[in-house]
C-alpha beads as a LAMMPS data file, in Angstrom:
LAMMPS data file: protein, C-alpha beads

328 atoms
327 bonds

1 atom types
1 bond types

-500.0 500.0 xlo xhi
-500.0 500.0 ylo yhi
-500.0 500.0 zlo zhi

Masses

1 110.0

Atoms # bond

1 1 1 101.534 -285.492 -278.110
2 1 1 103.922 -282.942 -276.583
3 1 1 105.646 -280.253 -278.600
4 1 1 108.903 -278.563 -277.737
5 1 1 109.066 -274.781 -277.785
6 1 1 111.156 -275.016 -280.910
7 1 1 108.610 -277.210 -282.723
8 1 1 105.766 -274.851 -281.725
9 1 1 107.646 -271.870 -283.118
10 1 1 108.352 -273.799 -286.308
11 1 1 104.688 -274.740 -286.657
12 1 1 103.591 -271.137 -286.116
13 1 1 106.170 -269.859 -288.578
14 1 1 104.991 -272.371 -291.153
15 1 1 101.390 -271.325 -290.586
16 1 1 102.311 -267.670 -291.107
17 1 1 104.288 -268.601 -294.211
18 1 1 101.368 -270.598 -295.653
19 1 1 98.943 -267.755 -294.995
20 1 1 101.361 -265.275 -296.537
21 1 1 101.858 -267.488 -299.604
22 1 1 98.089 -267.878 -299.994
23 1 1 97.688 -264.115 -299.781
24 1 1 100.367 -263.564 -302.435
25 1 1 98.746 -266.058 -304.800
26 1 1 95.292 -264.545 -304.352
27 1 1 96.669 -261.032 -304.801
28 1 1 98.485 -262.076 -307.974
29 1 1 95.242 -263.519 -309.377
30 1 1 93.425 -260.313 -308.458
31 1 1 96.051 -258.156 -310.194
32 1 1 96.011 -260.393 -313.286
33 1 1 92.214 -260.067 -313.503
34 1 1 92.394 -256.281 -313.191
35 1 1 95.163 -256.052 -315.799
36 1 1 93.129 -258.241 -318.162
37 1 1 90.138 -255.923 -317.724
38 1 1 92.183 -252.883 -318.701
39 1 1 94.294 -254.541 -321.416
40 1 1 91.539 -256.641 -323.009
41 1 1 90.322 -254.945 -326.145
42 1 1 86.672 -254.059 -326.517
43 1 1 84.674 -255.896 -329.182
44 1 1 84.059 -252.983 -331.577
45 1 1 83.939 -254.610 -334.995
46 1 1 81.639 -257.141 -336.614
47 1 1 81.938 -259.156 -339.804
48 1 1 78.832 -260.417 -341.636
49 1 1 79.478 -262.793 -344.561
50 1 1 76.806 -262.314 -347.228
51 1 1 78.437 -263.505 -350.454
52 1 1 76.860 -266.947 -350.778
53 1 1 74.672 -268.052 -353.661
54 1 1 71.598 -268.849 -351.545
55 1 1 70.877 -272.003 -353.520
56 1 1 68.278 -273.247 -351.029
57 1 1 66.062 -270.331 -352.108
58 1 1 66.398 -270.650 -355.856
59 1 1 64.980 -269.442 -358.166
60 1 1 64.432 -266.089 -356.375
61 1 1 68.096 -265.851 -355.284
62 1 1 69.145 -265.860 -358.919
63 1 1 68.286 -262.152 -358.891
64 1 1 67.675 -261.229 -355.220
65 1 1 70.228 -261.522 -352.418
66 1 1 69.076 -264.096 -349.883
67 1 1 69.969 -261.664 -347.094
68 1 1 67.490 -259.154 -348.556
69 1 1 64.514 -261.501 -348.335
70 1 1 62.185 -259.801 -345.841
71 1 1 60.711 -261.049 -342.625
72 1 1 57.440 -259.177 -343.284
73 1 1 58.884 -255.799 -344.362
74 1 1 62.460 -255.849 -343.055
75 1 1 65.382 -257.662 -344.714
76 1 1 66.858 -260.443 -342.600
77 1 1 70.270 -258.777 -342.664
78 1 1 68.866 -255.720 -340.888
79 1 1 67.798 -257.849 -337.920
80 1 1 71.360 -259.156 -337.692
81 1 1 72.904 -255.675 -337.939
82 1 1 70.572 -254.344 -335.245
83 1 1 71.425 -257.235 -332.931
84 1 1 75.095 -256.307 -333.286
85 1 1 74.401 -252.608 -332.686
86 1 1 72.483 -253.464 -329.510
87 1 1 75.528 -255.508 -328.435
88 1 1 77.889 -252.538 -328.649
89 1 1 79.332 -253.001 -332.142
90 1 1 80.615 -249.748 -333.669
91 1 1 81.955 -250.777 -337.084
92 1 1 80.659 -253.286 -339.608
93 1 1 82.127 -255.124 -342.559
94 1 1 79.755 -257.018 -344.827
95 1 1 81.339 -259.526 -347.211
96 1 1 79.447 -259.435 -350.512
97 1 1 79.804 -260.817 -354.030
98 1 1 79.311 -259.205 -357.417
99 1 1 75.550 -259.811 -357.497
100 1 1 74.834 -258.456 -354.008
101 1 1 74.727 -254.724 -354.769
102 1 1 71.235 -254.542 -353.271
103 1 1 72.771 -255.019 -349.817
104 1 1 75.131 -252.089 -350.374
105 1 1 72.273 -249.931 -351.655
106 1 1 70.050 -250.841 -348.715
107 1 1 72.474 -249.444 -346.147
108 1 1 73.069 -246.282 -348.198
109 1 1 70.917 -243.204 -348.650
110 1 1 68.364 -243.046 -351.457
111 1 1 68.159 -239.287 -351.961
112 1 1 65.507 -239.397 -354.680
113 1 1 63.150 -241.500 -352.552
114 1 1 63.870 -239.355 -349.498
115 1 1 63.010 -236.217 -351.482
116 1 1 59.719 -237.697 -352.686
117 1 1 58.733 -238.730 -349.154
118 1 1 59.546 -235.256 -347.821
119 1 1 57.479 -233.635 -350.539
120 1 1 54.488 -235.804 -349.663
121 1 1 54.857 -235.295 -345.921
122 1 1 55.410 -238.993 -345.229
123 1 1 57.597 -238.465 -342.183
124 1 1 57.113 -241.978 -340.765
125 1 1 58.206 -243.652 -343.991
126 1 1 61.116 -241.208 -344.285
127 1 1 62.318 -242.158 -340.805
128 1 1 62.084 -245.847 -341.718
129 1 1 64.638 -245.502 -344.533
130 1 1 66.993 -242.905 -343.006
131 1 1 67.264 -243.919 -339.345
132 1 1 69.656 -246.844 -339.838
133 1 1 72.114 -245.332 -342.388
134 1 1 72.575 -242.325 -340.080
135 1 1 73.747 -244.600 -337.253
136 1 1 75.984 -247.023 -339.129
137 1 1 79.709 -247.010 -339.766
138 1 1 79.627 -249.717 -342.406
139 1 1 82.055 -251.045 -345.011
140 1 1 81.873 -253.630 -347.770
141 1 1 84.381 -255.919 -349.451
142 1 1 83.850 -258.347 -352.304
143 1 1 84.642 -262.044 -352.036
144 1 1 85.552 -262.754 -355.632
145 1 1 85.353 -266.534 -355.221
146 1 1 83.000 -268.391 -352.904
147 1 1 85.552 -270.729 -351.313
148 1 1 83.819 -271.252 -347.975
149 1 1 83.171 -269.436 -344.706
150 1 1 86.828 -269.528 -343.729
151 1 1 87.795 -267.737 -346.933
152 1 1 85.036 -265.152 -346.414
153 1 1 86.330 -264.368 -342.912
154 1 1 89.870 -264.080 -344.261
155 1 1 88.631 -261.292 -346.539
156 1 1 88.118 -259.233 -343.349
157 1 1 91.749 -259.399 -342.198
158 1 1 92.713 -255.833 -343.152
159 1 1 89.513 -254.418 -341.664
160 1 1 89.955 -256.216 -338.334
161 1 1 93.673 -255.620 -337.863
162 1 1 94.811 -256.835 -334.436
163 1 1 91.468 -256.695 -332.630
164 1 1 89.069 -259.392 -331.429
165 1 1 85.856 -259.237 -333.420
166 1 1 82.323 -260.536 -333.751
167 1 1 81.203 -262.795 -336.580
168 1 1 77.489 -263.092 -337.379
169 1 1 76.165 -265.432 -340.057
170 1 1 73.241 -264.346 -342.191
171 1 1 71.272 -267.594 -341.925
172 1 1 70.686 -267.138 -338.202
173 1 1 68.299 -264.616 -336.675
174 1 1 68.100 -264.603 -332.882
175 1 1 65.648 -263.169 -330.389
176 1 1 67.519 -263.165 -327.086
177 1 1 65.775 -263.708 -323.752
178 1 1 66.334 -260.208 -322.412
179 1 1 69.874 -259.867 -323.808
180 1 1 70.836 -259.976 -327.506
181 1 1 72.586 -263.191 -328.511
182 1 1 75.798 -261.431 -329.495
183 1 1 75.861 -259.426 -326.260
184 1 1 75.839 -262.736 -324.373
185 1 1 78.957 -263.812 -326.280
186 1 1 80.637 -260.474 -325.609
187 1 1 80.013 -260.969 -321.875
188 1 1 81.550 -264.452 -322.108
189 1 1 84.585 -263.029 -323.905
190 1 1 85.013 -260.418 -321.170
191 1 1 85.095 -263.257 -318.624
192 1 1 87.522 -265.515 -320.482
193 1 1 89.550 -263.270 -322.785
194 1 1 89.263 -266.040 -325.398
195 1 1 87.379 -266.874 -328.573
196 1 1 83.743 -267.816 -327.956
197 1 1 81.538 -269.986 -330.155
198 1 1 77.799 -269.455 -329.679
199 1 1 76.057 -272.826 -329.538
200 1 1 72.644 -274.455 -329.442
201 1 1 71.656 -278.025 -328.689
202 1 1 70.478 -279.999 -331.722
203 1 1 68.874 -283.379 -332.354
204 1 1 71.058 -286.305 -333.411
205 1 1 69.505 -286.174 -336.850
206 1 1 70.759 -282.594 -337.306
207 1 1 74.396 -282.827 -336.161
208 1 1 75.589 -283.406 -339.745
209 1 1 74.366 -279.895 -340.635
210 1 1 76.617 -278.047 -338.173
211 1 1 80.043 -277.639 -336.687
212 1 1 79.899 -279.610 -333.424
213 1 1 81.836 -278.779 -330.247
214 1 1 83.656 -281.207 -327.968
215 1 1 84.073 -279.717 -324.473
216 1 1 87.048 -280.575 -322.288
217 1 1 86.177 -283.524 -320.037
218 1 1 84.550 -282.349 -316.819
219 1 1 83.394 -278.997 -318.195
220 1 1 79.790 -277.994 -317.467
221 1 1 77.544 -274.938 -317.492
222 1 1 76.773 -272.488 -320.289
223 1 1 80.430 -271.555 -320.861
224 1 1 82.709 -274.533 -321.520
225 1 1 86.327 -274.790 -322.568
226 1 1 86.639 -276.807 -325.762
227 1 1 88.914 -279.677 -326.668
228 1 1 87.971 -279.726 -330.356
229 1 1 85.376 -278.890 -333.000
230 1 1 84.243 -281.064 -335.898
231 1 1 82.667 -279.754 -339.108
232 1 1 79.428 -281.551 -340.058
233 1 1 80.202 -284.973 -338.551
234 1 1 78.185 -288.122 -339.032
235 1 1 75.834 -288.911 -336.157
236 1 1 78.092 -291.715 -334.898
237 1 1 81.132 -289.396 -334.954
238 1 1 79.553 -286.362 -333.267
239 1 1 81.317 -285.580 -329.955
240 1 1 78.273 -283.790 -328.464
241 1 1 74.975 -282.143 -329.349
242 1 1 76.425 -278.605 -329.061
243 1 1 76.201 -277.065 -332.532
244 1 1 77.800 -273.778 -333.549
245 1 1 74.859 -271.477 -334.208
246 1 1 76.094 -268.629 -336.377
247 1 1 77.541 -266.327 -333.681
248 1 1 81.241 -266.054 -332.795
249 1 1 83.728 -263.871 -330.966
250 1 1 87.163 -264.532 -332.472
251 1 1 90.628 -263.287 -331.639
252 1 1 92.772 -262.017 -334.543
253 1 1 94.931 -265.136 -334.169
254 1 1 92.389 -266.870 -336.402
255 1 1 93.770 -265.127 -339.489
256 1 1 97.158 -266.830 -339.096
257 1 1 95.436 -270.184 -339.419
258 1 1 93.005 -269.173 -342.155
259 1 1 95.899 -268.056 -344.348
260 1 1 97.303 -271.584 -344.372
261 1 1 94.054 -273.536 -344.098
262 1 1 93.581 -276.258 -346.699
263 1 1 90.179 -277.144 -348.089
264 1 1 87.993 -279.412 -346.003
265 1 1 84.338 -280.485 -346.065
266 1 1 82.620 -279.588 -349.327
267 1 1 86.044 -278.766 -350.816
268 1 1 85.809 -275.404 -349.048
269 1 1 88.042 -273.519 -346.612
270 1 1 86.244 -274.242 -343.360
271 1 1 86.370 -271.804 -340.453
272 1 1 85.843 -274.717 -338.070
273 1 1 89.060 -276.388 -339.259
274 1 1 91.043 -273.205 -338.624
275 1 1 89.509 -272.833 -335.144
276 1 1 90.537 -276.418 -334.361
277 1 1 94.149 -275.679 -335.309
278 1 1 94.075 -272.424 -333.312
279 1 1 93.199 -274.411 -330.178
280 1 1 96.793 -275.641 -330.065
281 1 1 97.865 -272.049 -329.400
282 1 1 95.077 -270.547 -327.319
283 1 1 91.907 -271.525 -325.493
284 1 1 88.526 -271.516 -327.200
285 1 1 85.193 -271.697 -325.362
286 1 1 81.594 -272.420 -326.268
287 1 1 78.583 -270.668 -324.794
288 1 1 75.002 -271.842 -325.163
289 1 1 72.940 -268.889 -326.361
290 1 1 69.867 -268.058 -324.301
291 1 1 67.182 -267.192 -326.831
292 1 1 65.124 -268.232 -329.839
293 1 1 67.008 -268.991 -333.058
294 1 1 65.440 -268.935 -336.494
295 1 1 67.197 -270.808 -339.303
296 1 1 66.471 -268.318 -342.066
297 1 1 68.495 -270.436 -344.492
298 1 1 65.697 -273.019 -344.583
299 1 1 62.247 -272.431 -346.067
300 1 1 60.453 -273.727 -342.980
301 1 1 62.616 -271.581 -340.698
302 1 1 61.894 -268.536 -342.840
303 1 1 58.135 -269.147 -342.732
304 1 1 58.282 -269.746 -338.962
305 1 1 60.129 -266.483 -338.389
306 1 1 57.666 -264.557 -340.545
307 1 1 54.657 -265.909 -338.653
308 1 1 56.123 -265.476 -335.175
309 1 1 57.368 -261.954 -335.895
310 1 1 53.944 -261.054 -337.291
311 1 1 52.250 -262.344 -334.135
312 1 1 54.393 -259.948 -332.083
313 1 1 53.332 -256.875 -334.065
314 1 1 50.318 -254.882 -332.916
315 1 1 49.393 -253.948 -336.488
316 1 1 49.330 -257.581 -337.680
317 1 1 48.654 -259.850 -334.712
318 1 1 44.860 -260.069 -334.877
319 1 1 44.695 -260.490 -338.660
320 1 1 47.408 -263.147 -338.664
321 1 1 45.669 -265.051 -335.859
322 1 1 42.451 -264.951 -337.858
323 1 1 44.294 -266.179 -340.944
324 1 1 45.799 -269.107 -339.045
325 1 1 42.398 -270.025 -337.635
326 1 1 40.861 -269.960 -341.103
327 1 1 43.448 -272.452 -342.364
328 1 1 42.571 -275.111 -339.765

Bonds

1 1 1 2
2 1 2 3
3 1 3 4
4 1 4 5
5 1 5 6
6 1 6 7
7 1 7 8
8 1 8 9
9 1 9 10
10 1 10 11
11 1 11 12
12 1 12 13
13 1 13 14
14 1 14 15
15 1 15 16
16 1 16 17
17 1 17 18
18 1 18 19
19 1 19 20
20 1 20 21
21 1 21 22
22 1 22 23
23 1 23 24
24 1 24 25
25 1 25 26
26 1 26 27
27 1 27 28
28 1 28 29
29 1 29 30
30 1 30 31
31 1 31 32
32 1 32 33
33 1 33 34
34 1 34 35
35 1 35 36
36 1 36 37
37 1 37 38
38 1 38 39
39 1 39 40
40 1 40 41
41 1 41 42
42 1 42 43
43 1 43 44
44 1 44 45
45 1 45 46
46 1 46 47
47 1 47 48
48 1 48 49
49 1 49 50
50 1 50 51
51 1 51 52
52 1 52 53
53 1 53 54
54 1 54 55
55 1 55 56
56 1 56 57
57 1 57 58
58 1 58 59
59 1 59 60
60 1 60 61
61 1 61 62
62 1 62 63
63 1 63 64
64 1 64 65
65 1 65 66
66 1 66 67
67 1 67 68
68 1 68 69
69 1 69 70
70 1 70 71
71 1 71 72
72 1 72 73
73 1 73 74
74 1 74 75
75 1 75 76
76 1 76 77
77 1 77 78
78 1 78 79
79 1 79 80
80 1 80 81
81 1 81 82
82 1 82 83
83 1 83 84
84 1 84 85
85 1 85 86
86 1 86 87
87 1 87 88
88 1 88 89
89 1 89 90
90 1 90 91
91 1 91 92
92 1 92 93
93 1 93 94
94 1 94 95
95 1 95 96
96 1 96 97
97 1 97 98
98 1 98 99
99 1 99 100
100 1 100 101
101 1 101 102
102 1 102 103
103 1 103 104
104 1 104 105
105 1 105 106
106 1 106 107
107 1 107 108
108 1 108 109
109 1 109 110
110 1 110 111
111 1 111 112
112 1 112 113
113 1 113 114
114 1 114 115
115 1 115 116
116 1 116 117
117 1 117 118
118 1 118 119
119 1 119 120
120 1 120 121
121 1 121 122
122 1 122 123
123 1 123 124
124 1 124 125
125 1 125 126
126 1 126 127
127 1 127 128
128 1 128 129
129 1 129 130
130 1 130 131
131 1 131 132
132 1 132 133
133 1 133 134
134 1 134 135
135 1 135 136
136 1 136 137
137 1 137 138
138 1 138 139
139 1 139 140
140 1 140 141
141 1 141 142
142 1 142 143
143 1 143 144
144 1 144 145
145 1 145 146
146 1 146 147
147 1 147 148
148 1 148 149
149 1 149 150
150 1 150 151
151 1 151 152
152 1 152 153
153 1 153 154
154 1 154 155
155 1 155 156
156 1 156 157
157 1 157 158
158 1 158 159
159 1 159 160
160 1 160 161
161 1 161 162
162 1 162 163
163 1 163 164
164 1 164 165
165 1 165 166
166 1 166 167
167 1 167 168
168 1 168 169
169 1 169 170
170 1 170 171
171 1 171 172
172 1 172 173
173 1 173 174
174 1 174 175
175 1 175 176
176 1 176 177
177 1 177 178
178 1 178 179
179 1 179 180
180 1 180 181
181 1 181 182
182 1 182 183
183 1 183 184
184 1 184 185
185 1 185 186
186 1 186 187
187 1 187 188
188 1 188 189
189 1 189 190
190 1 190 191
191 1 191 192
192 1 192 193
193 1 193 194
194 1 194 195
195 1 195 196
196 1 196 197
197 1 197 198
198 1 198 199
199 1 199 200
200 1 200 201
201 1 201 202
202 1 202 203
203 1 203 204
204 1 204 205
205 1 205 206
206 1 206 207
207 1 207 208
208 1 208 209
209 1 209 210
210 1 210 211
211 1 211 212
212 1 212 213
213 1 213 214
214 1 214 215
215 1 215 216
216 1 216 217
217 1 217 218
218 1 218 219
219 1 219 220
220 1 220 221
221 1 221 222
222 1 222 223
223 1 223 224
224 1 224 225
225 1 225 226
226 1 226 227
227 1 227 228
228 1 228 229
229 1 229 230
230 1 230 231
231 1 231 232
232 1 232 233
233 1 233 234
234 1 234 235
235 1 235 236
236 1 236 237
237 1 237 238
238 1 238 239
239 1 239 240
240 1 240 241
241 1 241 242
242 1 242 243
243 1 243 244
244 1 244 245
245 1 245 246
246 1 246 247
247 1 247 248
248 1 248 249
249 1 249 250
250 1 250 251
251 1 251 252
252 1 252 253
253 1 253 254
254 1 254 255
255 1 255 256
256 1 256 257
257 1 257 258
258 1 258 259
259 1 259 260
260 1 260 261
261 1 261 262
262 1 262 263
263 1 263 264
264 1 264 265
265 1 265 266
266 1 266 267
267 1 267 268
268 1 268 269
269 1 269 270
270 1 270 271
271 1 271 272
272 1 272 273
273 1 273 274
274 1 274 275
275 1 275 276
276 1 276 277
277 1 277 278
278 1 278 279
279 1 279 280
280 1 280 281
281 1 281 282
282 1 282 283
283 1 283 284
284 1 284 285
285 1 285 286
286 1 286 287
287 1 287 288
288 1 288 289
289 1 289 290
290 1 290 291
291 1 291 292
292 1 292 293
293 1 293 294
294 1 294 295
295 1 295 296
296 1 296 297
297 1 297 298
298 1 298 299
299 1 299 300
300 1 300 301
301 1 301 302
302 1 302 303
303 1 303 304
304 1 304 305
305 1 305 306
306 1 306 307
307 1 307 308
308 1 308 309
309 1 309 310
310 1 310 311
311 1 311 312
312 1 312 313
313 1 313 314
314 1 314 315
315 1 315 316
316 1 316 317
317 1 317 318
318 1 318 319
319 1 319 320
320 1 320 321
321 1 321 322
322 1 322 323
323 1 323 324
324 1 324 325
325 1 325 326
326 1 326 327
327 1 327 328
């Protein structure tokens, strides 16, 4: 095929135009990414709901906060707080109820005990009880009625203001594979600029215990954009095996939906329902957490965590191994 001089010039001009247009588009994407990096707010604040009754651990939770039950010698809530600290969190809000004063006391100073330990020269024990309070910027608010997780999160609205924030549930203790579980979610938020739901894969028989995610068709990989979430579905209704595992990064938009959220499963205000409604306004993603999760809300999970944590401690490992062997 022969081209006239005019057609060749037109072809070349079009080629230059296409290259120029491609450059402009790529540059615009680059600028948008850089602007997002500078404008995107850092995840500084964390909310930890701890107002529940802990009925699965009755009768002890009649008098002792479930979150204060120790894995060996450390309350479960401390593991969760430390995970958040290692993930860059600077301020904490713990949602408590009227019978959870032990949690407040635990994160405060006990001057009488500190004095006694100083007098007896027990410097190691003194460091154990003073190290954490010195580092924490921590606040508490009471949830006067236990109306569900969504209501508990709504209690944090004034504390959070207009910032994205982390939400960590007290029934879930994670040991990340090299990176804390929450830090993984923070990284995912920094990539997407959107709310992130930490997930784990569960068996079909367990889907009715969790909020279950439905990714957008065609999504794959650890981070997936979501089409919907369903709170505690029946096995036949579950859209996937991706269960929300007690770790979230949420934008402050969630409060607009929690304020108008009606009661759902269990006649409670469900966070999952509010997240589903929020999806109509902004994107929400899931991210499969890389690490070991312990369901501290179950007796078997609590026992498992206690044994596995003991086997990692130099002062207990050999004795615990011997104990296990003696039980065979």
